[in-house]
N, C-alpha and C positions, 0 to 999 in steps of 0.2 A: 187888117181891117177889123174893127170892133163889131161884135154882135150886139144889136140893140135889143134890150129886154123890154117887153111890152108891160109886164107887171113888175112892181117893186119886189125885190128879193127880201123876204122877212128874215130877221135874225133867228138863228136856230136855237137860241137860248130857251131852255125849259125850266129855268129857275133853280137849278141845283147849285151852280156856281161854286164848285169846290175843285181845287187843283189836285190832279193825280200825281203819281210818282215821276212822270216825265214832263210835268208842267202843263198838260192839257186839261181843260175842264172835264170833270167826270160826267157832266150832263150833256154838253153839246160838242165836246172834243175839239174846241178851238184853243189856240195858244193865247197867252195873256195879251200879246200885241194884237192878235186878230180880234179879240173881244173889245179891247180899248178903242180901236180905230174902225170898228165895223161900219159906223154910219158915215165915215169919211171916205170909205173905199168905193171905187167904181164897181158897177154891177158885174162886170166880167171877172173882176178879182173876187168879189163875193161868191160868185158861182164856183170858182175854182176852190175856194175855201170850203164851201159846202161839200164838194166832191171829196176833198182831202179829209174832211171830218167823217164822212162815210167810211173811208178806208181805215181811219184810225179806230173807229168804233168796231169794225170787223176784226182788226188785229187784237184789240182789247178783249173781245169775246173769245177769240182763239186761245189767248193766254189764260183766261179764267176757266175755260172748259176743262173738266177733269180728263186725264189721260186714261184710256182703257188699257187693261193688262192683256187683252186678247192678242194683239198683234203689235209688234215693234216695227215701225216703218223702215228702220235701218237694218233690220234683219232680213236676209233673203229667205224666201220660202222654198223648201225642198219639195219639188213636185213628184219625186219618186217614193217618198215615204208617205204612207196613208195617214190621214189625220187621226189623232188620238180621240177616242170616244170617252168622254168624262161621265157618261151615264152608266152606272153599274147596275146590272140586272141581277 
């Protein structure tokens, strides 16, 4: 059963319109096909695309985020060794 949207779903375009390395727009994170056919798509499909764009944006932000040298998530922490104090007195 389709969910009926009361309000029209607006295009997520912010006017950047530049393809990134994976083919998604750097501004709205839609694929080329999603951008081309936006106004022809049904509202439930548009809603799913909006959600997918949010996930793509989060993934892109994680990739851009600098990695900290403090803790390697793949390295197991030794709970029996006291932490090293980097402050020299």
